N, C-alpha and C positions, 0 to 999 in steps of 0.2 A: 417389923411391919405388922400393922393390925389387919384384921380381916377386912375392915372397911377400906383401908388403903389398897389392899390386894384387889378388891373389886373395882375401885376407881382407876387403877392403873392397867386394867385389862385392855383388850383390843377395842377398837372404836367403830361405830356405824358411820356410813357415809351419806346416806339419804334414803329416799323411798325405794323400796325394792319392788321389782316387777314380779318376783317369784313369791306367790302366796305361801309357799312351804317354808320360807326363810323369814320368819317374823320374830325370832327370839333374840331380843336385845335387852340387856339389863339396864335399869335406871340407875345411874350413879348415886351413891349414898349422899353426896353433898347436895343433891337436888331434893330428894324425898325426905331426908331426915329432919330438916328444920320445919317442913310442913307437917310431918307426923308429930313432932313435939308440940306444935301449936294446937293440935286437936287432942292431945293426951294419948296419941298413938293411933295409927290406922288399925281398924278391926278386920278389914277384908281387902284382899287383892284378887279380884275376879279374873285377871288375865296374867297370872303368874307363870313362872316356869324358868326364867332365865337368870334370876338373881340368886347369887350364892348366899347373900345375906337377906333373909326374909323381910319384906316390908310390913307384913301383917301376920298375926298368928293364924288366921284362916286364909288359905290360898286355893284358888281354883286354877288348875292347869288346863291346857288344851283338851285333855281327856275328860275333865270335869265339865267343860262347856259352860263357862261363866255367863254366857248370854242366856242360858236356859235356867239358871239358878236364881233364887231370891237373894237379894243383897241386904246388908244390915250395917248399922253403926256408921263410923267414918270410913269411907271407901277410898282406896287409892286405885287409879286406873291408868295404866300405860298400855293401851290395847294394841292389837296388831294393826299396823298402818297399811300394809300392802293389800292390794286387790288387783283386779284386772285393769287398773288404770282409771276406773270411774269413781273411786273413793268409796265403794260399797262397804268395805270393812269398817272404815271410820264412821260412816253414817249409821251402821247397825249398832255399833258400840255407843255412839252419842245418843241415839234414840233410847237405848236401854238405860244409859246413865241418867237422862232426864226423867224417864219414867220411874226408875227406882228412887230418885231423889224426892219424888212426890209421895212416897210411901212413908208411913209413920215409923217403920223399922229402920229407916235410913236417916242419918243426921246430915251428912254431906257426901258428895262424890267429887273428888279432886281428879281431874283428867289432864293428862299430859299428851300433847299431840304436836305434829308439825304445824306451824302457823301459816297454813295455806289461806291467806286472806282473800284470794280470788275464788275459793271453792264454795260450793253449796253447803258443805258441812260447816264451814266457818260461819257463813251468813245465816244459815238456818238454825244452828245449834249454839256455837260458841258465843255469838252476840246476844243470845237469850239467857246466858248465865248471869246470876246476880253479881259475879265478879270474875274477871279474868286478867291474866298477866301476860303481856307480850314480853317474852324473855329476851334480854339483851341490854346493852350492846354485847356482842360476842355470841358465841354458840356453845351449847352444852354437848359434849361428846358422850355417847352411850357406849356401854360395854357390849362388844359383840363383833366388831369388825376392825380392820387395820387402817381406816382412813378417817379424816376429819369430816364432820357433818357438812352437808351442803344446804342446810335449811335452818331456820330459827324455830323456836318452840313457842307454844301458847300453853298456859296452865289455866284451866277453867274450873270453877267450883260451882256445882249445882247443889241446891238445898239452901240452908240458912247458915252461911259461913260466919264463924265467930270472928271477932275483931283480931284475935291473936293470929288467925290464919291469914287474914288480909294483910296484917303487918309482916308476916313471914313471906308472903308473896312479894312484898315491896322490895325485898333484897335482891330479887331476880330480874326486875325490870319495871316497865310501866304498867301500873294496875288500873284497870278500867272497871268502874262500879256502876251497876245498873244497866238496863237494856233499853233505855229510852233513847231513840234517835232524834236528832234535830228535825223539827217539822220544817217542811219546805214552805217558804212564803212566796206568794205570787209576786212577780217582779212588777214594780211600779215605776212609772216614768215621772221624774221630777224636773220641774223647770222647763217643760216643753209647752209652748203655747200653740194653739191652733191657728192656722193661717187660712184666710178666706180667699 
């Protein structure tokens, strides 16, 4: 058994945690490795700590506080998801990801989160990404707990994603490119005549 297989066969996460102190779940290698290959390797993992196989050569753990550090290169981000139920943790990390992606030192920020399509975090941040992938059908199990996940994932890329990364995302689900939403058109009435 390789180190990668050992990581992937670990215990699994079940869903969002209500306990902010319990946010350490490792991203399985079969999810991040194809994305890493597509960008020539991730340079930084600013929310690291759970993976036994490092995703990037530079890693910030909880003690390093990746939210307060400058990011660089191609960044992989599987941030803490839990909060007090209002999505604060996700919003803070997504704001940071978008901000860092606008800096010259950062090429891309690839973010993996639950696909909470009814949340402000999804509508305010994920839909603003140049490209995102709604992972599925099926669910990806994370290393860290003994139950299957109760949620689906979204992987969003901020910055200027290379085509190789978009192609790699395509193997995981439906890829959405661009942040333009359909314009609403005023409803018109056809074929109705006025009566006197």
